[in-house]
N, C-alpha and C positions, 0 to 999 in steps of 0.2 A: 547167704544173706542173715543167718541167724547171729553171727558174730557182730554184725553191724547193728542189728536190733539191740542186742545186749549193750553194745558201746553206746547207743542212742539214749538207752534207759539210764546207764551209768552218767552219762553226761547231764542229762536232766536233773537227777538226784544231787550231782555235784554242784551244778549251777544253783540249786535252791540253797545248799549249804553255805555256798560263796555269798548269795544274796544276804543271808542272815549274818554273816561274818563281816560283810561290809558295813552293816549298821554299827558294829563294834568298833569301827574306825571312825565313821562319820560323826556319830553322835557325841563320843568324849571329846573329839578334836573340836567340834563346833562349841561345845560347853566351855572348853579350856579357853578358847579365844575370847568368849564372851565374858568369862569371869576374870581374865587377865588383861581386859581392856585392850585386845588387839595384840597384845605382846606374847612372844612364843618363848617358853621356858627352855625348849630344846637347845642345849649347848650354850645357854646363857650362864654367866658366871657374875662374880661380884665379891664385895668384902663387907665384913660385918663391923658396924661402927661400935666401938666400946661405949660412947656415950649414951646412946639411947636403945643400942641392941638392934637397930634396923640394918636391913640388908640393902646395900647400895648395889643395885643390879645393872651390869653391863649387858643389856639385852641382846640376843643374838638376831639374825636375820629372820624376819617372818616368813621367809621362803621355806624353811624347813616345816614349819606347821601347814603352810599353804599346800606344799607338796604332797604331804600325807593326806590332808583333807580331799585335795583334788583327786588323788589316786583311789581313795575310798569311794568317792562319788562316781568315778568312771568304773570301778569293780561293780558298784551298786547297779549302775545303768546297764552295762554289758551284761551282768547276770540276768536282770530283768527281760531285756530283749532276747536272750539266748533261750531262756525259759518259755517264753512266749512261741518263738520261732520253732524250736524242737517239739513243744507241746503240739502245735498244729501239724507238724510233720508226722507225728505219733498218730494224731486222731485221724489224719487222712491215710495213713498207712504207707506213707512215702518216707524218704530220707534226702538228705541234702545231696547237692550235686559234687563233682569233682572239685569244682572251683571255689565252692563254698567251703569244702572240708580243707582246702589249701589255705584259704583265709583265715579259717579258724586255727590252723597251726601257727601262722604268722601272729594273729592277734593274741592267742594265748601265750605264747612264748615270750612277747613283748610285755604283756600284763604280769607274768610270772617275774621277770627282771624288774619291772616297776614295783612290784609288792616287795621284792627283796630289798630294794635300795629304801622303800618306806620303812620295812621292819628294821634295817640297821640303824636309819636316822632316828626312829623313835626310842630304840634301845640304848645307843651311844649318847644320844642328845639328852634323854632322861638320867643316864648315869652321871653325865657331867653336872647336871643341877643338883642332884642328890648328894654328890662329892661336896658341893658347897654347902648343902643343908646340914650334913653330919658334922660339920665344924662347929656347930653351935647346939645341935639336937642330937639325941642318942642314935635316932634313926630318922630316915627321910619321911616314913609314914607318921611320926610324931610332929614333924615340922608343918603338915597339913593342918590347917584350920588356925594357925598362929598369925598374928598381925605382924608380919615382916617386913612389909614394904608399904607404909603409909603414903609415901611420895607419889607412887604409882597407882594407889587405891586399888590394888589388885584383891581378889577373894581367893584366898588359898585353901578353902575349906575342901575341895574335891580334887584337886590335882593329883593326889597320889592314886586314888581310885580311878580317875579317868585315864592316865597313862598306863595303869596296870592293864585296863580293859584295851587300851589302844594297842599294847604290845600283844596281848593275846589275839586281838584282831588281824593285825598284821602279819604275825608269824604263822597263825593258823590259816589265814587266807592265802599265805604263800605255799603251805602244804597242799591246800585244794586246788590251786591254780597249776602247781606242778603236776597234779593227777589229771587236771583237764588238759594240759599240754600232752600227756601221755596218751590220753583217749583220742585226742585229735590226731596225733601222729600215727596211732594205730588204724583209725579210721581212713586216714590218707593211703596208708600202705595197703589197706584192704581193697580200696578203690583201685588203686595201681595195679594190684594183683588182677582184679576182675577186668581191667581194661586190657592188661597183657593176655589174659585168656581169650577174651574177644577177639583180639587180633590174631592170635594163634589159631583158633578156630576158624575165623575168615580165611587165613592163609591155607589151612588144610583143606577147607571147601573148595578153595579155587584151584589147589593141585589136584585134587579129585576130578573136578570138573575138567581140568586140562587133560588128565589122564584119560577120562572117558572120551573126550573129543579125540584124543589121539589114537585110541583103540578103534573108534569108528572110522576114522581115515585108512587106517591099515586094513580093516576088514573090507571097506569098500574098494 
């Protein structure tokens, strides 16, 4: 059971880190949607007007930003619930059941894949936007804060920092959830090993009982 206790402590610590990193996704994405009036810059393109230097944006689907934001919220809620559940188990000196361990494996793998998709969307989507920005500005960072789209009345002051944090949050969360998936699989394998050991011990006891009964019948 020592290995299981170590895994339990490792899971709690990892979920705490995952909770902190989820804020690095939710907060900047929420600020971005507010500042860009509900528009999403991920995969958005456009053309620069020569007359007034304004950027005529061909806004991409809002689903890109909404997906990343929703995944961040799900990671936040899941981490909070798991921290509470595992902390209570540690306080009681107990551990999760085999069924609970199996559910943890499925859920962590699902969230790992979801985090990977979110990280790819943020990275590639932001690169697409920045490729448009550098057609006028030396760098994407310098474009932040400039009044480039009066028509949509967007606030560009923080988009570079916000998506820098969002990229850090998504990729870091991915690494943590990969680790959580490994911990969950290891715990499930340990439970499976324990169950096999119990079955083997039960069968061995039954064999010994049967042998003792057979010996008594012969002696009588």
